[in-house]
DRENDO-1510 file (C-alpha; in Angstrom, 1 decimal, always signed):
<recs>
REC; n; res; u; v; w
REC; 1; UNK; -143.8; +335.2; -48.0 .
REC; 2; UNK; -144.1; +332.7; -50.8 .
REC; 3; UNK; -147.9; +332.8; -50.7 .
REC; 4; UNK; -148.0; +336.6; -50.8 .
REC; 5; UNK; -145.6; +336.6; -53.8 .
REC; 6; UNK; -147.5; +333.8; -55.6 .
REC; 7; UNK; -150.8; +335.7; -55.1 .
REC; 8; UNK; -149.2; +338.7; -56.8 .
REC; 9; UNK; -148.3; +336.6; -59.8 .
REC; 10; UNK; -144.8; +335.4; -59.0 .
REC; 11; UNK; -144.4; +332.2; -61.0 .
REC; 12; UNK; -141.4; +330.9; -59.0 .
REC; 13; UNK; -143.3; +331.4; -55.8 .
REC; 14; UNK; -146.3; +329.5; -57.2 .
REC; 15; UNK; -144.0; +326.7; -58.3 .
REC; 16; UNK; -142.5; +326.6; -54.8 .
REC; 17; UNK; -145.9; +326.4; -53.2 .
REC; 18; UNK; -147.2; +323.7; -55.6 .
REC; 19; UNK; -144.1; +321.5; -55.0 .
REC; 20; UNK; -144.2; +322.0; -51.3 .
REC; 21; UNK; -147.9; +321.0; -51.1 .
REC; 22; UNK; -147.4; +318.1; -53.5 .
REC; 23; UNK; -144.3; +316.7; -51.8 .
REC; 24; UNK; -145.2; +317.4; -48.2 .
REC; 25; UNK; -144.5; +314.5; -45.8 .
REC; 26; UNK; -147.9; +314.7; -44.2 .
REC; 27; UNK; -150.5; +312.1; -45.2 .
REC; 28; UNK; -152.1; +312.9; -48.5 .
REC; 29; UNK; -155.0; +315.2; -48.3 .
REC; 30; UNK; -157.1; +315.9; -51.3 .
REC; 31; UNK; -157.4; +319.6; -50.4 .
REC; 32; UNK; -153.6; +320.0; -50.2 .
REC; 33; UNK; -153.2; +318.3; -53.6 .
REC; 34; UNK; -155.9; +320.5; -55.2 .
REC; 35; UNK; -154.1; +323.6; -53.9 .
REC; 36; UNK; -150.9; +322.1; -55.2 .
REC; 37; UNK; -152.5; +321.7; -58.7 .
REC; 38; UNK; -153.8; +325.2; -58.5 .
REC; 39; UNK; -150.3; +326.7; -57.9 .
REC; 40; UNK; -148.6; +324.4; -60.3 .
REC; 41; UNK; -151.0; +325.3; -63.1 .
REC; 42; UNK; -150.4; +329.0; -62.1 .
REC; 43; UNK; -146.6; +328.5; -62.6 .
REC; 44; UNK; -147.0; +326.5; -65.7 .
REC; 45; UNK; -149.2; +329.1; -67.3 .
REC; 46; UNK; -146.3; +331.5; -66.8 .
REC; 47; UNK; -143.9; +329.2; -68.7 .
REC; 48; UNK; -142.2; +327.3; -66.0 .
REC; 49; UNK; -141.6; +323.8; -67.5 .
REC; 50; UNK; -140.8; +322.4; -64.2 .
REC; 51; UNK; -144.4; +323.0; -63.1 .
REC; 52; UNK; -145.7; +321.0; -66.1 .
REC; 53; UNK; -143.3; +318.2; -65.1 .
REC; 54; UNK; -144.7; +318.0; -61.5 .
REC; 55; UNK; -148.3; +318.2; -62.9 .
REC; 56; UNK; -147.5; +315.1; -65.1 .
REC; 57; UNK; -145.9; +313.2; -62.3 .
REC; 58; UNK; -148.7; +313.9; -59.9 .
REC; 59; UNK; -151.4; +312.8; -62.4 .
REC; 60; UNK; -149.3; +309.6; -63.2 .
REC; 61; UNK; -149.4; +308.7; -59.5 .
REC; 62; UNK; -153.0; +309.6; -58.9 .
REC; 63; UNK; -152.3; +312.6; -56.7 .
REC; 64; UNK; -155.1; +314.7; -58.2 .
REC; 65; UNK; -158.2; +312.4; -57.9 .
REC; 66; UNK; -160.6; +315.3; -57.9 .
REC; 67; UNK; -159.2; +316.9; -61.1 .
REC; 68; UNK; -160.5; +316.2; -64.6 .
REC; 69; UNK; -157.8; +314.2; -66.4 .
REC; 70; UNK; -158.7; +315.8; -69.7 .
</recs>
């Protein structure tokens, strides 16, 4: 349900997906973290400051190795 809502532009659903992918207890997988970055950026672009926070934390801990740090 969250994926469908996020795909329709729901920022809270996008934030939920980004957090879930980023904080999952499975071993780190670059593809999952890239999807997390996508959804967190989606939420941040719609004004959710919490998404910006998680993006910063993830960069600080090297969770987005495939993303451009600029």
